[in-house]
N, C-alpha and C positions, 0 to 999 in steps of 0.2 A: 591534667596529667593523663597519659594514655592508660587505659584500663589494664593493659597487659603488664605495664610496669607496676601497677598497683598490686596485681596478683603475684608478681614475682617478689616484691618486697614483703608482702604478707606471708607468702610461702616460706621465705628465708627466715622470717621471725618465728614462725610456728615450728620450723625444723630445729631452730636453736632452742626453743622451749622444750621440745621432745628430747633433744640430745641432753639438755641439762637434767631433765627428769631421769633419763636413763643412767647418766653418770653418777647422780647423787643417790640413787636407790642402792640399798645394800643387798647383795645376793642372799637369797634365802630368807628374806625378811617376811615374805608372805607365808612361808612354811611354818606351821605351828607344830611344836613338839608336844606330843601327848605322852605322858608317862605310861608305862606298860600296865600299871595297876588300875588306870582309869581315873585316879584321883588327880585333880588339878593341883599343880604346885603353885604356890604363891609366886607372883612375878618377882624376880630378883631386881636389885637396884640397877644393874646393867641393862636388864630388859626394859625397865621403866624409862631409863635415860634414852635407850634406843628408840622407844616409841615416841618419846617427847621430841627427839631429833627428827624422826620421820614426820611427825605431825607439823613441826615447824617448817620442814621442807615442803610439805603439801600445801601449807598456807602460803609460803613464798611462791610456789608454782601457781597457785590459784590467783594470787595477786598479779603475777607476771602475765598470766593469761588474760586477766581482766584489763590490764594496762594495754596489752597487745590488741585486744578487741576494741578498746577505746581508740587507740591509734589507728586501727584499721578503719573505724568509722570516720575519724577525722580525715584520713587520706581519701576515703571515698567521697566525702563532701567536698574536699579541696579539688579532687579530680573533676567532679561534676561542675564546680564553679569555674574551673579553668576551661572546660569544654564549652560552657556557656559563653565565656568571654571570647574564646576563639571564634565561635560562630558569630558573635556580635562584631568582632573585628573584621571577619571575612565579609560580612554584609556591608559594613561601613566602607571597606576597601572597594567593593563592587560598585557601590553608589558613587564613590569618589571617582573611580575610573569612568563611569558613565557621564558624570559631570564634566570631566576633562575632555572626553570625546565630544560631547555636545559643544563645549566651548571652542574646541579646535575646529569643528565644523562651522561654527558661527564666525570664527576668525577668517576661515578660508572664504566663506561667503562674502564677508565684508571686503576682503582683499580683492575678490573677483569684481565686486561692485565698484570699488575704487578704480581698478584697471579699466573697467568698462567706461566709467566717466572720463578717465584720462584719454581713452581712445576717441571718444566723441569730441573731446576738446581739441585733440591734435588733428582730427578730420576737418574741423571748422576753421582752424587757424591757417595762416599763410605758411607755405613751405619753409621759408627762411626763418620765421619766428619759431616754428615747431622744431626745426633742426637746431637752432640755438638752445632751446630748452633741453632737447635730448642730449646735446653735448655736455650740458651741466649736470645731468642726472647720473645716477649709479648705473654700472654696466647691466646688472640683472634687471633693473627697472626698464631700461631701454629695450632689452630683449623681450620682456613681457609685452610691452606696448607694440613693438614692431611685429611680434608674432600675431597679435590680435588685429592689427590694422589690415585693411584690404590692400590688394596688390597695387591698385591705382594710386592710393595715398602714399604707400611706401615708395613707389617709383618717383613721386614728386619730392619726397624727403631725402632720398639717398644721395643725390648730388650735393646737398647742403650739409649733410652730417659728416662728422669727423671720419675720414676714410679708414683708418685702422679699425675703428669700432665697426664700421659697416662691413669690412672684410671679415672680421671675426664672426659677425652675425650671419653672413652669407655662408661661411664655411661650416658653422654649426648646423644650419638648416640643411646643407648638402649632406653632412654626416648623418643627420637624423633620417633623411630620406633613404640613404644607402643602407642603414640598419633595418629599416622597415622592409626593404626588398630582399 
């Protein structure tokens, strides 16, 4: 829990206790009436009852203050525990993101190695065989391979590859060159 919220909650609880004390106190209770002759008068029954009520209220307020202090301590401990858990979660999240990034890099490297192997394979095969395989492959895979093949090999393959596919690949490469310039 944020410490600011903890302070706000504790402040509100303490203001409530002070307001309760102010509302329950009787006006003039602290003023003692001394008889003019200097002799102390024995407390009357009403005065004794008043003092008993005041003492009961003081005890209740003291109990409430103790309960508030205990709750404040509990809230502080909970806040610290939550802060610790948040830090732990943030560290775990950071480690997880690092693992994902490493795995993504590894997958990209593997994909690059696969494409390199396929390029070598298509370079060694006859043009008709390579074209037949390329026609059976997915469009994005064909683009990857054609982009990586040297010009001489592509020139041998193009007459044998599906013409609409070849035209799309050529148009895409022309668009890329136009964007670079």
